[in-house]
C-alpha positions, 0 to 999 in steps of 0.5 A, a space after each residue: 529482440 529481446 522482450 522485456 518493459 522499457 517502464 524504468 525511472 530514474 530518480 537523480 539527473 543525469 550526471 553532468 560530464 566533467 569540463 576542462 577549466 577555460 583558464 588555467 590549462 594546466 589544470 588535470 580534468 577532474 575524474 568523471 564520476 562513476 562507482 567501483 565497477 562502473 564505466 567511466 560517466 560519458 560511457 552512461 552519457 552517450 547512450 542515453 543522450 542519443 535514446 532519451 527522444 526516442 524512447 517516449 516512442 518506442 513501444 513498451 514490449 521492446 527492450 532494446 532500442 535502435 535509435 540514430 545518432 547525429 552521423 545515423 548510426 545506429 545504437 543498440 541500447 540494452 535498457 535493462 542492462 543500463 538500469 542495473 548500472 544506475 541502480 549500482 552507481 550510489 548516486 541514483 535510484 532506479 524504480 520500476 514498474 510493478 508488475 502484477 505476480 498472477 503465479 506465486 512460487 510453490 511453499 518449499 517441502 515440508 513448509 506447509 505443516 502449519 496449513 494456509 491462510 486463504 485471504 482477499 487482498 480488497 479495495 474500493 473506488 467510490 463517489 467520495 467518503 461519506 459512507 452514508 451517502 455514496 458508493 462503490 463504483 470499482 471493486 476489486 478481489 485478489 484472493 491467493 493462499 499465504 504459506 502461514 510458516 513463512 507469510 509468503 503467497 502460494 499457487 495462483 492468484 483469483 482476480 475480480 475487479 468490476 465497475 458498478 454505476 453508483 446511481 449518482 453524478 460521480 465528482 469531477 474531483 473523484 474522475 480526475 483522482 481515478 480515472 473513472 468516468 460516467 461513461 465508464 460505469 454506465 449500465 455496469 454492475 457487480 458481479 454476485 456471483 463471482 464475488 461470492 465464489 471468491 469469498 467462499 472458504 476465505 479466512 480473512 480480507 485485508 484493505 490497506 484502509 479496512 475501515 473506510 473500505 469495510 462499510 462500503 463493501 457490507 453496504 452493498 454485499 451482506 456477506 462482507 460482514 460474517 468475515 474476519 478482516 485486517 488492515 495493512 495500514 493501521 495493524 503495521 506500525 509502519 513508523 516503527 518500520 523505519 517508513 516515512 509514510 504508511 501510505 501504499 505508494 509510497 510504501 512501493 516507492 521504498 521497494 523500488 516500483 512505481 504504478 498507476 494508483 488510485 484504480 482497484 485493481 492494481 492497488 490491490 496488487 500494489 499492496 500484495 507485492 509490499 505485503 510478501 516483501 518482509 518487513 524492515 526491522 522484523 524478521 518476517 513478512 507484512 503478511 504474517 504481521 497482519 494475520 498474527 495482529 487480527 488474530 489478537 483482540 483489540 480495544 476501542 476505549 473512548 475517554 468518557 465526559 473528559 474535561 475540555 482542558 484535557 483535549 491537548 494532552 489526548 490528542 498528544 496521546 493518539 487519542 482522536 475526536 470522534 463529531 458523531 459520538 463526541 467523545 475523544 477514542 482511541 484503540 489499544 492491542 491486548 489486555 495489558 496495554 488496556 490497563 495501561 490506559 485506564 491508569 494513564 486516563 486517571 492520571 492524566 485526563 481526570 486528575 484523579 477524578 472517579 469516573 466510568 469510562 465507556 470501551 469496546 471489544 473487537 476481533 476480526 469478526 467486527 473490528 472496523 465494521 460501522 456496525 454496533 458492537 457491545 459497550 463495556 463500562 470501567 471504573 476509573 
């Protein structure tokens, strides 16, 4: 018996078998809905209808199931073949459970002339969103080499996933989202030796919201302060890539996967899988894009003392309000973009007035950290 998993989902209602009109018996029956090369609709519906009630009670490890029909005749169902048949039909989309990859194919001969980038894909689950008072309660790391020439993972993936007692209550809404309860973390502590071993020799830490994860990690383990970080949420323009959302679950769905989100290890596997795919509108993978962007400096520019009536223009431009420093700010990716932003601010926010604005030059060693960096000044 086949040992593939049953985990797939159909994103559409099953087609209804055509029914002949009641009154006009001479009218021809409509042709059943089908795609070129597929069986008529009823040949798909019959095994689906027979198996629908039984699949829920079928062990996940079984890929073929024998289900009795009304006449006690066994029906052999090959789930994978049915999934492929539905996927070939233009009216259906099949989602498959994302399977973690723990060993990626080796690089093709001669493709590693540029070497590898050793990365850690990271995710945290925390008691809340406030970095000043909330704590980590789960930390997961995937360590893997990425071929710089192809942007693809190569070789074995080393995995760490640990729980930690945060020493504070876990809000009910956080328990509901993550499934992590006080009983699960009671007495638990992160394995710092194992984490240190995984971080040894790492070139880049990648998180899907590094601006959130990095401050939590640095507050818990000082070694994270010394590493270069990248953010797959901020350093890839997912909208330009044709994605409707930059949320990790949405990016996975766009590639045909679903998974159990909001647990750190599975989120890491999902992120690695998403980034190992070519970007929809680029000739390289998401991993290659993130590695390229992380090597470039960026700038955090403040619209220092901008007049109140400029707020709508700033917001429309993509500036964000920083409540702590009480200033509108934005990030730009290179010196040319920074100069263009200086000119835009003078024209649109300050109405050609001579002002001095503040900015910070960031690299991967300090980007997304909450630690202070050197402030620079520019006369508009």
